[in-house]
C-alpha positions as CSV (number, residue, x, y, z in Angstrom):
1,M,-0.1,0.1,0.1
2,T,1.4,3.4,-1.0
3,V,1.9,6.1,1.4
4,R,-0.7,8.3,-0.3
5,L,-3.2,5.6,-0.3
6,R,-2.6,4.9,3.4
7,R,-3.1,8.6,4.2
8,S,-6.4,8.8,2.1
9,R,-7.9,6.0,4.2
10,L,-6.7,7.5,7.3
11,L,-8.0,11.1,6.4
12,P,-11.8,10.3,6.9
13,P,-11.6,8.7,10.3
14,A,-9.3,11.3,11.5
15,V,-11.5,14.1,10.5
16,L,-14.6,12.6,12.2
17,A,-12.6,11.7,15.3
18,A,-11.4,15.2,15.5
19,A,-15.1,16.4,14.9
20,F,-16.2,14.1,17.8
21,A,-13.5,15.2,20.0
22,L,-14.5,18.7,19.4
23,L,-18.2,18.1,20.5
24,G,-16.9,16.3,23.4
25,W,-14.8,19.1,24.5
26,L,-17.8,21.3,24.2
27,V,-19.7,19.2,26.4
28,L,-17.0,18.9,29.0
29,A,-16.4,22.8,28.8
30,R,-19.9,23.3,30.5
31,H,-19.7,20.1,32.6
32,G,-22.6,18.6,30.5
33,T,-24.8,21.7,30.8
34,P,-26.7,21.8,27.6
35,Y,-26.4,24.6,25.0
36,A,-29.0,26.7,23.5
37,F,-29.1,24.2,20.4
38,D,-29.8,21.4,23.0
39,T,-32.5,22.9,24.8
40,G,-34.5,24.6,22.1
41,P,-35.3,21.1,20.2
42,H,-35.7,19.4,23.6
43,R,-38.4,21.9,24.8
44,W,-40.2,21.6,21.4
45,S,-40.2,17.9,21.6
46,V,-41.7,17.9,25.1
47,A,-44.3,20.4,24.0
48,H,-45.5,18.6,20.8
49,R,-45.5,15.0,21.9
50,P,-49.1,13.6,21.6
51,H,-49.6,10.1,22.9
52,A,-50.0,8.6,19.3
53,A,-46.6,10.3,18.3
54,A,-44.8,9.2,21.3
55,A,-45.9,5.6,21.0
56,A,-44.8,5.7,17.4
57,A,-41.4,7.2,18.2
58,R,-40.9,4.4,21.0
59,A,-41.6,1.7,18.3
60,V,-38.9,3.4,16.1
61,T,-36.2,3.8,18.9
62,D,-36.9,0.1,20.0
63,A,-35.0,-0.8,16.7
64,G,-31.8,0.7,18.0
65,T,-31.5,-1.8,20.9
66,G,-32.2,-5.5,21.7
67,P,-31.3,-8.1,19.1
68,Y,-31.9,-5.8,16.0
69,P,-28.6,-4.2,15.7
70,Y,-26.7,-7.5,16.0
71,L,-29.0,-9.1,13.1
72,A,-28.5,-6.0,11.0
73,A,-24.6,-6.3,11.3
74,A,-24.6,-9.9,10.9
75,L,-26.9,-9.7,7.6
76,G,-24.6,-7.1,6.5
77,G,-21.5,-9.1,7.0
78,W,-23.1,-12.3,5.6
79,L,-24.0,-10.5,2.3
80,A,-20.6,-9.0,1.8
81,G,-18.7,-12.2,2.4
82,G,-21.4,-14.7,1.2
83,R,-19.8,-16.3,-1.8
84,T,-19.6,-19.3,0.4
85,L,-21.6,-20.2,3.4
86,R,-18.5,-20.5,5.6
87,H,-16.9,-17.5,4.5
88,G,-20.0,-15.5,4.9
89,L,-20.7,-16.6,8.3
90,R,-17.2,-15.8,9.3
91,V,-17.6,-12.1,7.8
92,A,-20.8,-12.0,9.7
93,L,-19.2,-12.8,12.9
94,L,-16.6,-10.0,12.4
95,A,-19.2,-7.6,11.5
96,V,-20.9,-8.4,14.9
97,L,-17.6,-7.9,16.7
98,V,-17.1,-4.7,15.0
99,L,-20.5,-3.6,16.5
100,L,-19.7,-4.9,19.9
101,A,-16.4,-3.3,20.0
102,G,-17.8,0.0,19.0
103,Q,-20.5,-0.4,21.8
104,G,-18.0,-1.1,24.3
105,L,-15.9,2.0,23.3
106,R,-18.8,4.1,23.4
107,T,-19.8,2.9,26.9
108,L,-16.3,3.9,28.1
109,L,-16.5,7.2,26.6
110,A,-19.9,7.8,27.9
111,A,-18.6,7.1,31.3
112,A,-15.4,9.3,31.2
113,L,-17.6,12.2,30.0
114,H,-20.3,11.6,32.6
115,R,-22.9,13.9,31.1
116,A,-26.3,13.6,32.8
117,R,-29.4,13.1,30.6
118,P,-32.3,15.7,30.3
119,P,-34.8,15.8,33.3
120,V,-36.5,12.6,34.1
121,A,-39.8,14.5,33.9
122,D,-39.4,15.0,30.3
123,W,-38.7,11.4,29.5
124,A,-41.4,9.5,27.3
125,A,-39.3,6.2,27.2
126,H,-37.0,4.3,29.5
127,A,-33.4,5.3,29.4
128,S,-30.2,4.3,31.4
129,G,-26.6,5.3,31.7
130,H,-24.9,8.4,30.7
131,S,-26.0,10.7,27.8
132,F,-23.1,11.6,25.5
133,P,-22.6,10.1,23.0
134,S,-26.0,8.3,22.7
135,G,-25.9,4.5,22.7
136,H,-28.9,3.9,20.7
137,T,-28.0,6.3,18.0
138,A,-24.4,4.9,17.8
139,S,-25.4,1.2,18.0
140,S,-28.1,1.8,15.4
141,A,-25.9,4.0,12.9
142,I,-23.0,1.2,13.1
143,A,-25.6,-1.6,12.5
144,A,-27.1,0.3,9.6
145,G,-23.7,1.2,8.1
146,L,-22.6,-2.4,8.2
147,L,-26.0,-3.6,6.6
148,A,-25.7,-1.0,4.1
149,W,-22.1,-2.0,3.3
150,G,-23.1,-5.5,2.7
151,L,-26.2,-4.4,0.6
152,L,-24.2,-2.4,-1.7
153,R,-21.6,-5.4,-2.0
154,A,-24.4,-8.0,-2.7
155,R,-26.7,-5.8,-4.9
156,P,-24.7,-3.2,-6.8
157,G,-26.3,-0.7,-8.7
158,T,-29.7,1.2,-8.1
159,P,-31.2,-1.5,-6.0
160,G,-28.5,-1.6,-3.6
161,R,-28.1,2.2,-3.3
162,V,-31.8,2.5,-2.6
163,M,-31.6,-0.1,0.1
164,A,-28.6,1.5,1.8
165,A,-30.2,4.7,1.6
166,L,-33.2,3.3,3.5
167,C,-30.6,1.9,6.2
168,G,-29.1,5.5,6.5
169,L,-32.7,6.9,7.0
170,A,-33.6,4.4,9.8
171,A,-30.4,5.3,11.6
172,V,-31.3,9.0,11.3
173,A,-35.0,8.3,12.5
174,I,-33.6,6.3,15.6
175,G,-31.4,9.1,16.4
176,C,-34.0,11.6,16.2
177,T,-36.6,9.7,18.3
178,R,-34.0,9.9,21.3
179,V,-34.4,13.6,21.3
180,Y,-38.2,13.6,20.6
181,L,-38.7,11.0,23.5
182,G,-36.7,13.5,25.9
183,V,-34.0,11.0,26.8
184,H,-30.9,12.7,25.0
185,W,-29.7,16.3,24.2
186,P,-29.5,16.7,20.4
187,S,-25.6,17.0,20.8
188,D,-25.6,13.5,22.3
189,V,-27.3,12.4,19.1
190,V,-24.8,14.0,17.1
191,G,-22.0,12.5,19.0
192,G,-23.3,9.2,18.5
193,W,-23.5,9.7,14.7
194,L,-19.9,11.1,14.7
195,F,-18.7,8.2,16.7
196,A,-20.3,5.7,14.4
197,A,-19.3,7.1,11.4
198,C,-15.6,7.3,12.6
199,W,-15.6,3.7,13.9
200,L,-17.0,2.5,10.4
201,T,-14.5,4.5,8.3
202,A,-11.7,3.1,10.5
203,L,-13.0,-0.7,10.5
204,L,-14.7,-1.2,7.3
205,P,-11.5,-1.1,5.1
206,P,-9.9,-4.1,7.0
207,L,-13.3,-5.9,7.1
208,A,-13.8,-5.5,3.3
209,A,-10.4,-6.7,2.8
210,Y,-11.2,-9.8,4.8
211,A,-14.5,-10.3,2.9
212,D,-12.7,-10.0,-0.3
213,R,-10.1,-13.0,0.4
214,T,-10.7,-16.0,-1.7
215,P,-12.3,-18.7,0.2
216,E,-10.2,-21.8,0.9
217,P,-11.0,-24.9,-1.3
218,G,-13.7,-27.1,0.2
219,S,-15.5,-24.3,2.0
220,D,-18.6,-24.5,-0.2
221,S,-21.5,-25.6,1.9
222,D,-23.6,-26.4,-1.1
223,S,-21.3,-28.9,-2.8
224,D,-23.2,-32.0,-2.4
225,A,-21.2,-34.1,-4.8
226,D,-19.5,-37.2,-3.8
227,P,-16.0,-36.2,-2.3
228,D,-14.4,-39.3,-4.1
229,P,-16.6,-39.8,-7.2
230,D,-16.1,-43.2,-8.9
231,P,-14.8,-42.5,-12.3
232,D,-15.9,-46.2,-13.5
233,P,-19.8,-46.7,-12.6
234,D,-19.4,-50.5,-13.6
235,R,-16.5,-51.2,-11.2
């Protein structure tokens, strides 16, 4: 790999990491106290949250937790490496590990930054843990990115791009519901998106390189042929 290519691959995660670090510094600078760009959308959400809208937002936000992110990541990995069943399963496992590692790092960062959530009285959904960066947002964005990556590799062209765009819209919707439900400040959600984007741009290239590896001989699960065919059927 040339120096220029290596630098071009390092630039996107470096820029995103710098943006995330700047936002984290802004959070620390006021000891977690929200800014005006936090309180404005938060107050609007609390004041414009009828029961039906809150129920719909909870249904959307639930897609960012539980088994759904792991299923999305696994499916993305399998689609990306699915030339054979065994290789596809290996890439799927690595994709889930990418998600798990990202979730672990995000938890450590949230504990270090120690930002409090909005007032509990404003919540319209259950929440726990520290606020910045948003865990639902980061997990759903990483999972959506992995699924979009797999779809683009498995379905090149317009169908893949449309499905990948839908993955991105789903991640955006989940992040927005965290603000609408009153459990996160907007900057928490932006921090989750920046963290996820940085994580994906850093780890997708090596994951893609592994997915592109030629599967080892004999790894096809669909080879039902006799492993030792008899060349002489009359023998």
